[in-house]
C-alpha positions as CSV (number, residue, x, y, z in Angstrom):
1,M,0.0,0.0,0.0
2,K,2.8,2.4,1.0
3,D,4.6,1.8,-2.3
4,K,1.4,2.7,-4.3
5,I,0.9,5.9,-2.3
6,T,4.5,7.0,-2.8
7,K,4.1,6.4,-6.5
8,L,1.0,8.5,-6.6
9,L,2.6,11.3,-4.7
10,A,5.6,11.2,-7.0
11,E,3.1,12.1,-9.7
12,D,1.0,14.6,-7.7
13,G,2.5,15.9,-4.5
14,N,-0.6,17.8,-3.6
15,L,-2.3,14.6,-2.8
16,L,-0.5,14.6,0.5
17,Q,-3.2,16.9,2.0
18,F,-5.7,14.1,1.8
19,L,-3.7,11.4,3.6
20,S,-4.0,10.5,7.3
21,E,-1.9,12.2,9.9
22,E,0.1,9.1,10.3
23,M,1.1,9.2,6.6
24,K,1.8,12.9,6.8
25,N,4.4,12.0,9.4
26,D,6.1,9.4,7.3
27,S,9.3,10.8,5.9
28,E,9.4,8.6,2.8
29,I,5.9,9.5,1.9
30,V,6.5,13.3,2.4
31,K,9.8,13.1,0.5
32,A,7.9,11.5,-2.5
33,A,5.3,14.3,-2.3
34,I,7.9,17.2,-2.2
35,S,9.9,15.5,-5.0
36,N,6.9,16.2,-7.3
37,N,5.7,19.5,-5.6
38,P,7.9,21.0,-3.0
39,R,4.9,23.1,-1.7
40,S,3.2,20.0,-0.5
41,L,5.4,20.5,2.6
42,E,2.5,22.5,3.7
43,Y,0.6,19.3,4.4
44,A,3.4,17.5,6.2
45,S,3.2,16.9,10.0
46,N,4.7,19.5,12.3
47,I,7.4,17.1,13.2
48,L,8.6,16.8,9.5
49,K,8.2,20.6,9.0
50,N,11.0,20.7,11.7
51,N,13.1,18.1,9.8
52,K,16.0,20.2,8.5
53,Q,16.9,18.0,5.7
54,I,13.4,17.6,4.4
55,V,12.8,21.3,4.5
56,L,16.1,22.0,2.8
57,D,15.3,19.5,0.1
58,A,12.0,21.3,-0.5
59,I,13.5,24.8,-0.4
60,T,16.2,23.8,-2.9
61,E,13.4,23.3,-5.5
62,D,11.1,26.0,-4.4
63,S,12.1,28.9,-2.1
64,W,8.5,29.8,-1.1
65,V,8.1,26.6,1.0
66,Y,10.2,28.4,3.6
67,Q,6.9,29.7,4.9
68,Y,5.9,26.2,5.8
69,A,9.0,25.4,7.9
70,S,8.7,25.3,11.6
71,N,9.5,28.5,13.6
72,E,12.7,26.9,14.8
73,L,13.9,26.3,11.2
74,K,12.8,29.7,10.0
75,N,15.3,31.1,12.5
76,D,18.0,28.7,11.2
77,K,20.5,30.7,9.2
78,E,21.2,27.8,6.8
79,V,17.5,27.2,6.0
80,A,16.8,30.9,5.6
81,W,19.8,31.4,3.4
82,A,18.9,28.4,1.2
83,A,15.6,30.1,0.5
84,I,16.9,33.7,0.0
85,K,19.6,32.3,-2.3
86,R,16.9,31.1,-4.6
87,N,14.5,34.0,-4.2
88,F,15.5,37.2,-2.3
89,H,11.9,38.2,-1.7
90,V,11.8,35.4,1.0
91,L,13.7,37.9,3.2
92,R,10.4,39.7,3.7
93,D,9.2,36.7,5.8
94,V,12.4,36.0,7.7
95,P,12.1,36.5,11.5
96,E,13.4,39.8,13.0
97,K,16.2,37.9,14.7
98,L,17.8,37.3,11.4
99,K,16.9,40.7,9.9
100,T,18.9,42.4,12.7
101,D,21.9,40.2,12.1
102,S,24.2,42.5,10.2
103,D,26.5,39.6,8.9
104,F,23.4,37.7,7.6
105,I,22.0,40.8,5.9
106,K,25.3,41.7,4.4
107,K,25.5,38.2,2.9
108,A,21.9,38.6,1.6
109,V,22.6,42.0,-0.1
110,E,25.8,40.6,-1.6
111,K,23.7,38.0,-3.3
112,E,20.9,40.4,-4.3
113,G,21.0,44.1,-3.5
114,M,17.3,44.5,-3.6
115,C,17.1,42.6,-0.3
116,L,17.6,46.1,1.2
117,Q,13.9,46.8,0.8
118,Y,13.1,44.2,3.4
119,V,15.4,45.3,6.2
120,N,14.8,47.8,9.0
121,E,16.0,51.4,9.1
122,K,19.1,50.5,11.1
123,M,20.3,48.2,8.3
124,R,19.4,50.7,5.6
125,G,21.6,53.2,7.4
126,D,24.6,50.8,7.7
127,K,27.1,52.0,5.1
128,D,28.9,48.7,4.7
129,I,25.6,46.9,4.0
130,V,24.3,49.6,1.7
131,I,27.5,49.7,-0.3
132,Q,27.4,45.9,-0.8
133,A,23.7,46.2,-1.8
134,V,24.3,48.9,-4.5
135,L,27.4,47.2,-5.8
136,N,25.3,44.2,-6.5
137,N,22.3,46.2,-7.7
138,G,22.4,49.9,-8.1
139,Y,18.6,50.2,-8.0
140,S,18.6,49.3,-4.3
141,L,19.9,52.8,-3.6
142,I,16.2,53.9,-3.5
143,Y,15.9,52.0,-0.2
144,A,19.0,53.5,1.5
145,S,18.7,56.0,4.3
146,D,18.6,59.7,3.5
147,E,22.0,60.0,5.1
148,L,23.6,57.4,2.9
149,K,21.9,58.9,-0.2
150,N,24.1,61.9,0.6
151,D,27.2,59.8,0.9
152,S,29.5,60.1,-2.1
153,D,31.0,56.6,-1.6
154,V,27.6,55.0,-1.7
155,I,26.5,57.0,-4.8
156,L,29.7,56.1,-6.7
157,A,29.1,52.5,-6.0
158,A,25.4,52.7,-7.1
159,V,26.1,54.5,-10.3
160,A,28.9,52.1,-11.3
161,S,26.3,49.7,-12.6
162,K,23.8,52.2,-14.2
163,E,24.1,56.0,-14.4
164,D,20.3,56.4,-14.0
165,N,20.7,55.4,-10.3
166,L,22.2,58.9,-9.7
167,V,18.6,60.2,-9.7
168,F,18.2,58.7,-6.2
169,A,21.1,60.6,-4.7
170,S,20.5,63.6,-2.4
171,E,19.8,67.0,-3.9
172,R,23.2,68.2,-2.6
173,L,25.2,65.6,-4.6
174,K,23.0,65.8,-7.7
175,N,23.9,69.6,-7.8
176,D,27.6,69.1,-7.1
177,F,29.0,69.4,-10.7
178,D,32.5,68.1,-10.0
179,F,31.1,65.1,-8.2
180,V,28.5,64.4,-10.9
181,R,31.2,64.7,-13.6
182,E,33.4,62.2,-11.7
183,V,30.5,59.8,-11.3
184,L,29.5,59.9,-14.9
185,S,33.0,59.9,-16.3
186,K,32.9,56.2,-17.2
187,S,29.2,56.2,-18.3
188,S,27.5,56.9,-21.6
189,L,26.7,60.4,-20.2
190,S,30.4,61.2,-20.2
191,E,29.9,62.2,-23.9
192,S,28.1,65.4,-22.9
193,Q,29.9,68.6,-23.9
194,L,28.8,70.4,-20.8
195,N,31.6,71.7,-18.7
196,N,31.9,74.0,-15.7
197,E,31.4,77.0,-18.0
198,S,28.9,75.8,-20.7
199,R,26.5,74.3,-18.1
200,F,25.4,77.9,-17.4
201,D,24.7,78.6,-21.1
202,K,21.0,78.0,-21.7
203,T,21.4,77.5,-25.5
204,I,24.1,74.9,-25.1
205,V,22.3,73.1,-22.3
206,I,19.1,72.9,-24.3
207,N,21.0,71.5,-27.3
208,E,22.6,68.9,-25.0
209,V,19.4,67.8,-23.2
210,S,17.7,67.5,-26.5
211,K,20.2,64.7,-27.3
212,D,19.7,63.0,-24.0
213,G,17.5,64.5,-21.3
214,R,19.6,63.1,-18.5
215,Y,22.4,65.5,-19.4
216,I,20.4,68.0,-17.3
217,V,22.1,66.6,-14.3
218,L,25.2,68.5,-15.5
219,A,23.3,71.8,-15.9
220,S,23.5,74.6,-13.4
221,E,21.0,74.8,-10.6
222,N,19.4,77.8,-12.3
223,L,18.9,76.0,-15.5
224,K,17.5,72.9,-13.7
225,N,14.9,75.4,-12.6
226,D,14.3,76.8,-16.1
227,K,11.1,75.6,-17.6
228,E,12.3,75.7,-21.2
229,V,15.4,73.7,-20.4
230,V,13.6,71.1,-18.3
231,L,10.8,70.7,-20.8
232,A,13.4,69.9,-23.5
233,A,15.0,67.4,-21.2
234,V,11.8,65.5,-20.1
235,T,10.5,65.5,-23.6
236,N,13.6,63.6,-24.6
237,N,13.7,61.4,-21.5
238,G,11.0,61.5,-18.9
239,W,13.2,60.1,-16.2
240,S,15.3,63.3,-16.3
241,L,12.5,64.8,-14.2
242,G,14.3,63.3,-11.2
243,F,17.2,65.8,-11.9
244,A,15.0,68.9,-12.2
245,S,14.4,71.3,-9.4
246,K,11.6,70.9,-6.9
247,E,9.8,73.8,-8.5
248,M,9.9,72.2,-11.9
249,Q,8.7,68.9,-10.4
250,S,5.7,70.9,-9.4
251,D,5.0,72.3,-12.8
252,K,2.1,70.6,-14.4
253,D,3.2,71.1,-18.0
254,I,6.7,69.6,-17.2
255,V,5.3,66.6,-15.4
256,L,2.7,65.9,-18.1
257,A,5.5,66.0,-20.7
258,A,7.7,63.7,-18.5
259,I,5.1,61.0,-18.1
260,S,4.2,61.1,-21.8
261,D,7.7,60.2,-22.8
262,K,8.3,56.7,-24.1
263,V,11.5,56.3,-22.1
264,Q,10.6,55.1,-18.6
265,Y,12.4,53.3,-15.9
266,H,11.6,49.6,-15.9
267,S,13.7,46.7,-14.7
268,Y,13.2,43.2,-13.4
269,Y,13.3,44.5,-9.9
270,F,11.7,47.9,-10.1
271,N,8.8,49.3,-12.1
272,S,7.9,52.9,-12.1
273,S,7.4,55.9,-14.3
274,S,8.8,59.3,-13.9
275,F,5.6,60.2,-12.1
276,M,7.4,59.1,-8.9
277,F,9.3,62.4,-9.1
278,A,6.3,64.6,-9.4
279,S,5.5,66.9,-6.4
280,K,2.9,65.8,-3.8
281,V,0.7,68.6,-5.2
282,L,0.7,67.1,-8.7
283,Q,0.3,63.6,-7.3
284,S,-2.9,64.9,-6.0
285,D,-4.0,66.5,-9.3
286,K,-6.6,64.4,-10.9
287,D,-5.7,65.3,-14.5
288,V,-2.1,64.6,-14.0
289,V,-2.7,61.3,-12.2
290,L,-5.1,60.2,-14.9
291,A,-2.5,60.9,-17.5
292,A,0.1,59.0,-15.5
293,V,-1.9,55.8,-14.9
294,S,-3.1,55.8,-18.5
295,K,0.5,55.6,-19.5
296,D,1.6,53.2,-16.7
297,G,-0.9,51.6,-14.4
298,F,1.7,51.2,-11.7
299,S,1.9,55.0,-11.4
300,L,-1.2,54.6,-9.2
301,Q,1.2,53.7,-6.3
302,F,2.4,57.3,-6.2
303,A,-1.0,58.9,-6.5
304,A,-2.5,60.7,-3.4
305,V,-4.6,58.4,-1.2
306,E,-7.8,60.2,-2.1
307,L,-7.2,59.5,-5.9
308,Q,-6.4,55.9,-5.2
309,D,-10.1,55.9,-4.3
310,N,-11.2,57.6,-7.5
311,K,-13.0,55.1,-9.7
312,E,-12.2,56.8,-13.0
313,I,-8.5,56.9,-12.2
314,V,-8.4,53.3,-10.8
315,L,-10.2,52.0,-13.9
316,A,-7.7,53.7,-16.1
317,A,-4.8,52.2,-14.1
318,V,-6.1,48.6,-14.0
319,S,-7.0,48.8,-17.7
320,K,-3.3,49.4,-18.4
321,N,-2.1,47.0,-15.8
322,G,-4.4,44.8,-13.8
323,R,-2.0,44.3,-11.0
324,A,-2.3,48.1,-10.2
325,L,-5.3,47.0,-8.3
326,E,-2.9,46.4,-5.4
327,F,-2.6,50.2,-5.0
328,A,-6.3,51.0,-5.2
329,S,-8.3,51.8,-2.1
330,E,-10.1,49.0,-0.2
331,N,-13.4,50.4,-1.4
332,L,-12.4,50.0,-5.1
333,R,-10.7,46.7,-4.5
334,N,-14.2,45.6,-3.6
335,D,-15.9,47.2,-6.6
336,K,-17.0,44.6,-9.1
337,E,-16.5,46.8,-12.2
338,V,-13.0,47.7,-11.2
339,V,-12.0,44.2,-10.2
340,L,-13.5,42.8,-13.5
341,K,-11.5,45.3,-15.5
342,A,-8.3,44.4,-13.6
343,V,-8.8,40.6,-14.0
344,L,-9.5,41.0,-17.7
345,N,-6.1,42.6,-18.0
346,N,-4.3,40.2,-15.7
347,G,-6.0,37.3,-14.0
348,L,-3.5,37.3,-11.1
349,S,-4.9,40.7,-10.0
350,I,-7.7,38.8,-8.3
351,A,-5.1,38.3,-5.5
352,Y,-5.6,42.0,-4.6
353,A,-9.3,42.0,-4.6
354,L,-11.2,41.9,-1.3
355,E,-12.9,38.7,-0.1
356,E,-16.3,39.6,-1.3
357,M,-15.0,39.7,-4.9
358,T,-13.4,36.3,-4.5
359,N,-16.9,35.0,-3.9
360,D,-18.4,36.6,-7.0
361,R,-19.0,33.9,-9.7
362,E,-18.6,36.3,-12.6
363,V,-15.3,37.7,-11.3
364,I,-13.9,34.2,-10.6
365,Q,-15.2,32.9,-13.9
366,L,-13.2,35.5,-15.7
367,A,-10.1,34.9,-13.6
368,I,-10.0,31.2,-14.3
369,E,-10.6,31.8,-18.0
370,M,-7.3,33.7,-17.8
371,D,-5.6,31.0,-15.9
372,F,-7.5,28.1,-14.1
373,S,-5.0,28.1,-11.2
374,N,-6.5,31.5,-10.2
375,F,-9.3,29.5,-8.6
376,M,-7.0,28.9,-5.7
377,L,-7.7,32.5,-4.8
378,A,-11.5,32.0,-4.8
379,S,-13.6,32.0,-1.7
380,D,-14.2,28.8,0.3
381,D,-17.9,29.0,-0.7
382,L,-17.0,28.9,-4.4
383,K,-14.5,26.1,-3.8
384,S,-17.5,24.0,-2.5
385,D,-20.0,25.2,-5.1
386,K,-21.0,22.1,-7.1
387,S,-22.7,23.9,-10.0
388,F,-19.7,26.2,-10.5
389,I,-17.1,23.4,-10.5
390,S,-19.4,21.2,-12.6
391,K,-19.3,24.0,-15.2
392,N,-15.6,24.4,-14.8
393,P,-14.2,21.0,-13.9
394,I,-10.7,22.1,-14.7
395,V,-10.6,23.8,-11.3
396,F,-11.6,20.6,-9.4
397,H,-8.0,20.3,-8.1
398,F,-8.6,23.5,-6.0
399,A,-12.0,22.4,-4.7
400,N,-12.4,21.9,-1.0
401,K,-11.8,18.6,0.7
402,E,-15.4,17.7,1.2
403,L,-16.3,18.1,-2.5
404,K,-13.2,16.1,-3.5
405,N,-14.5,13.3,-1.4
406,D,-18.0,13.4,-2.8
407,I,-18.3,10.2,-4.8
408,T,-21.7,11.1,-6.3
409,F,-20.4,14.4,-7.5
410,K,-17.3,12.9,-9.1
411,Q,-19.5,10.3,-10.9
412,E,-21.7,13.1,-12.3
413,L,-18.6,14.9,-13.6
414,V,-17.2,11.8,-15.3
415,L,-20.5,10.8,-16.9
416,K,-21.0,14.4,-18.1
417,N,-17.6,14.4,-19.8
418,I,-15.0,11.6,-19.8
419,E,-12.2,14.1,-20.0
420,N,-13.1,15.2,-16.5
421,L,-11.6,12.0,-15.3
422,S,-8.1,13.4,-15.9
423,L,-9.0,16.5,-13.9
424,L,-9.9,14.8,-10.7
425,G,-6.4,13.8,-9.6
426,S,-5.2,10.3,-8.8
427,V,-6.2,10.3,-5.1
428,N,-9.8,11.4,-6.0
429,V,-10.3,8.4,-8.4
430,N,-10.9,4.8,-7.4
431,K,-11.5,1.7,-9.5
432,E,-15.3,1.9,-9.1
433,L,-15.3,5.4,-10.6
434,V,-13.0,4.4,-13.5
435,L,-15.1,1.3,-14.3
436,L,-18.2,3.4,-14.3
437,A,-16.6,5.8,-16.8
438,V,-15.1,3.2,-19.2
439,K,-18.3,1.1,-19.2
440,N,-20.2,4.2,-20.2
441,N,-17.5,5.2,-22.7
442,G,-14.4,3.2,-23.3
443,R,-12.5,6.3,-24.5
444,A,-12.4,7.3,-20.8
445,L,-9.4,4.9,-20.4
446,K,-7.3,7.7,-22.0
447,Y,-8.1,10.0,-19.2
448,A,-7.8,7.6,-16.3
449,P,-4.8,7.7,-13.9
450,N,-1.9,5.7,-15.3
451,D,-2.3,2.9,-12.8
452,Y,-5.6,1.8,-14.4
453,N,-4.2,1.0,-17.8
454,Y,-2.6,-2.0,-16.0
455,D,-5.9,-3.0,-14.4
456,Y,-7.3,-6.1,-16.2
457,D,-11.0,-5.4,-15.3
458,V,-10.8,-1.7,-16.3
459,V,-9.1,-2.3,-19.6
460,L,-11.4,-5.2,-20.5
461,A,-14.5,-3.0,-19.8
462,A,-13.0,-0.2,-21.8
463,V,-12.1,-2.2,-25.0
464,T,-15.4,-4.1,-24.8
465,N,-17.2,-0.7,-25.0
466,F,-14.8,0.9,-27.4
467,G,-12.2,-1.4,-29.0
468,L,-9.8,1.4,-30.0
469,S,-9.2,2.3,-26.4
470,L,-6.7,-0.6,-26.5
471,E,-4.3,2.2,-27.5
472,F,-4.2,3.3,-23.9
473,A,-3.7,-0.1,-22.3
474,S,-0.4,-1.2,-20.8
475,K,1.9,-3.1,-23.1
476,W,1.3,-6.2,-21.1
477,L,-2.4,-6.1,-21.6
478,K,-1.9,-5.3,-25.3
479,D,-0.4,-8.8,-25.3
480,D,-3.3,-10.5,-23.5
481,K,-5.4,-12.5,-25.9
482,Q,-8.7,-12.1,-24.1
483,I,-8.2,-8.3,-23.9
484,V,-7.2,-8.1,-27.6
485,M,-10.0,-10.4,-28.7
486,A,-12.5,-8.2,-26.9
487,A,-11.1,-5.1,-28.5
488,V,-11.1,-6.5,-32.1
489,T,-14.5,-8.0,-31.6
490,N,-15.7,-4.4,-31.0
491,N,-13.6,-3.0,-33.8
492,G,-11.1,-4.9,-35.9
493,Y,-8.9,-1.9,-36.4
494,S,-8.0,-2.2,-32.7
495,L,-5.5,-4.8,-33.7
496,Y,-3.3,-1.8,-34.8
497,F,-2.5,-1.3,-31.1
498,A,-2.1,-4.9,-30.1
499,S,1.3,-6.5,-29.5
500,T,3.2,-8.0,-32.4
501,R,2.4,-11.5,-31.0
502,M,-1.3,-10.7,-31.1
503,Q,-1.1,-9.3,-34.6
504,N,0.2,-12.7,-35.7
505,D,-2.4,-14.7,-33.9
506,K,-4.7,-16.4,-36.4
507,D,-7.8,-16.3,-34.2
508,V,-7.3,-12.7,-33.4
509,I,-6.7,-11.7,-37.1
510,L,-9.7,-13.6,-38.3
511,T,-11.9,-12.0,-35.6
512,A,-10.5,-8.5,-36.4
513,L,-11.3,-9.0,-40.1
514,K,-14.9,-9.9,-39.3
515,N,-15.3,-6.7,-37.3
516,E,-13.6,-3.9,-39.3
517,N,-15.7,-0.8,-39.0
518,D,-15.7,2.4,-41.0
519,I,-12.2,3.5,-40.3
520,D,-12.6,7.1,-41.6
521,E,-15.4,7.9,-39.1
522,I,-13.8,6.6,-35.9
523,F,-10.1,6.1,-36.3
524,E,-7.7,9.1,-36.3
525,Y,-4.9,7.0,-37.7
526,S,-6.8,6.0,-40.9
527,S,-4.4,7.9,-43.1
528,Y,-1.6,5.6,-42.0
529,L,-3.4,2.4,-43.0
530,Q,-4.1,0.9,-46.3
531,E,-6.0,-2.0,-47.7
532,G,-4.5,-5.2,-46.5
533,W,-2.7,-3.6,-43.5
534,L,-3.6,-6.6,-41.3
535,L,-2.0,-9.0,-43.7
536,Q,0.9,-6.6,-44.3
537,N,2.0,-6.9,-40.7
538,A,1.3,-10.6,-40.4
539,S,4.0,-13.3,-40.2
540,E,5.1,-15.1,-43.3
541,E,3.2,-18.1,-42.0
542,L,-0.1,-16.2,-41.9
543,K,0.6,-14.7,-45.3
544,N,0.7,-18.2,-46.6
545,D,-2.4,-19.3,-44.7
546,K,-5.2,-19.5,-47.3
547,E,-8.0,-18.9,-44.8
548,V,-6.4,-15.7,-43.5
549,V,-5.6,-14.4,-47.0
550,L,-9.1,-15.1,-48.3
551,A,-10.6,-13.4,-45.3
552,S,-8.3,-10.4,-45.8
553,V,-9.1,-9.9,-49.5
554,M,-12.8,-10.4,-48.9
555,K,-12.9,-7.8,-46.0
556,E,-10.1,-5.4,-46.8
557,G,-10.3,-5.5,-50.6
558,G,-8.4,-7.1,-53.5
559,W,-5.4,-4.9,-53.0
560,A,-4.6,-7.0,-49.9
561,L,-3.4,-9.6,-52.3
562,R,-0.1,-7.8,-52.7
563,F,0.9,-9.0,-49.2
564,A,0.0,-12.6,-49.7
565,S,2.7,-15.2,-50.2
566,E,3.9,-16.1,-53.7
567,K,2.3,-19.5,-53.4
568,L,-1.2,-17.9,-52.7
569,K,-0.7,-15.3,-55.4
570,N,-0.7,-18.4,-57.7
571,D,-3.9,-19.9,-56.2
572,K,-6.9,-19.6,-58.4
573,D,-9.4,-19.5,-55.5
574,V,-7.5,-16.6,-54.0
575,I,-7.2,-14.7,-57.2
576,Y,-10.9,-15.2,-58.2
577,T,-11.9,-13.9,-54.7
578,S,-9.5,-11.0,-55.0
579,I,-10.7,-9.8,-58.5
580,S,-14.3,-10.2,-57.3
581,R,-13.4,-7.4,-54.9
582,D,-11.2,-5.4,-57.1
583,I,-10.5,-6.4,-60.7
584,L,-7.3,-4.3,-60.8
585,S,-5.8,-6.5,-58.1
586,L,-5.0,-8.9,-60.9
587,E,-1.8,-6.9,-61.1
588,F,-0.6,-8.7,-58.0
589,A,-1.3,-12.2,-59.2
590,A,1.5,-14.6,-60.2
591,D,2.5,-14.2,-63.9
592,E,1.1,-17.6,-64.7
593,L,-2.4,-16.6,-63.6
594,K,-2.2,-13.2,-65.2
595,N,-2.1,-15.2,-68.5
596,D,-4.8,-17.6,-67.5
597,K,-7.6,-17.3,-70.2
598,D,-10.5,-17.8,-67.8
599,I,-9.3,-15.3,-65.3
600,V,-8.5,-12.7,-67.9
601,L,-11.9,-13.1,-69.5
602,T,-13.5,-12.7,-66.1
603,C,-11.7,-9.5,-65.5
604,V,-12.2,-8.0,-69.0
605,S,-15.9,-8.8,-68.9
606,E,-16.1,-6.6,-65.8
607,N,-13.6,-3.9,-66.8
608,G,-11.7,-3.6,-70.0
609,L,-8.9,-1.8,-68.1
610,A,-7.9,-5.1,-66.6
611,L,-6.0,-5.7,-69.9
């Protein structure tokens, strides 16, 4: 029994949730489950969630299983590091004990600088830690303390990977021309012609920022506050708004030009438009915010709280990027029109909707049409709703435990559509259910769990109902005479799937020939077969068996004669039978009979082309 369970778990680790507490505490069973799906650790016993090796094995495959580890192991540096090494976002869930360990955090930011976003203010103000972070990923500078954003060593380290990171430096450093020149000396911005004299010349500066808006960082403070200059810069590169003066970041025309620019700041780790640099006043301006979210839905995160509750703005944001729903007010995350619009753009956005929406059939229907796995985010009520799951059987895997154990419901699903059998999951299917399915429609064998293609009773029932389901039987049962006879009795073409031994069994072949159906209507492989295919694959002995050859040419057509032995191609009974089915099959007769007067006359009397 245990071997069968481990085999099933190796195919579907989630089945662990349905086993007894005793089995959930069996290390071999749990290991089999996590080998298929590491997240099945969730269903293991508390004892095994505290087993360091089992937890490490699971984390090695999927870092998110860290959340299922025992509290003791969550505080274990080796376990936490194994998870963070695979996915730095796990640091968010690490206990404070480790988050305040400077050596541990330094190791984390050396691996991925963006870990800095998940540490406390003390760590963000630690120069050694921040420098390690920005050396690994300059974008992490945005999470450094204000003091360190004013530290030239930190900024130099951050800009080494990408000059755009300079935008996160303090105003003092961004306006220090000598420092900026030094920082940008090895970057693409070093090509600027602006020097300590020309940076005060408006004409020259406008000419430079029109080439690359970011050159404005080299301009004088006065020109960074000049609307014409800044407008030229942000029109070229919206991100250059971050180098403009506070006054210009409060100018509506400037900000609208910046957020309209095609060049925005996007990376694997960070997603934002230049709207983040707009003043608080403009982040509270409806027209500006609407323009920003229409360009980049994620801009909603920078909008004033009251505008995150504005339906028009939120609809525009989620239409551009459904996941912007995360930044909408609670009121609008519970608004059906808004949530539907978000889900239509991105099914995963259902994760940000409030509970009431996860119980709305229309919303969840749309979400699972985008990706059926989104049903895991549905309410418990919907996960136990028979009518909803019957309509969408593909989500059965995420139904609640009671429904998965409802035999009558599963029978209804299978009888409604045999393909549903494959959606139930091995642990939710038993022999009784499979037999019911294959007796009703033998094709169901195709969708049954793999173990059942070895089951004699199941396969026999399937091929008796639909012979061609022999295709899905195990190779051993394809070699079983009773099984094959049942299949070919239903449909002779089933022999195509039988073993070589069965294809050379006289009784089987003769039975198959008696029961060949209309192949074009029921057999998808018809194009691969030809008249006489049974005889073609038969042994030399059977090709020389008169009874078999006669049966073949009678049932399959005269062209089957080409596969008969030379001896039978010279047999008058066989030839007469063959030409009675197809006169042109005379072509395959022995030369002696091709010249036989009686045979030739018989052919010519039927069709002159026989000559």
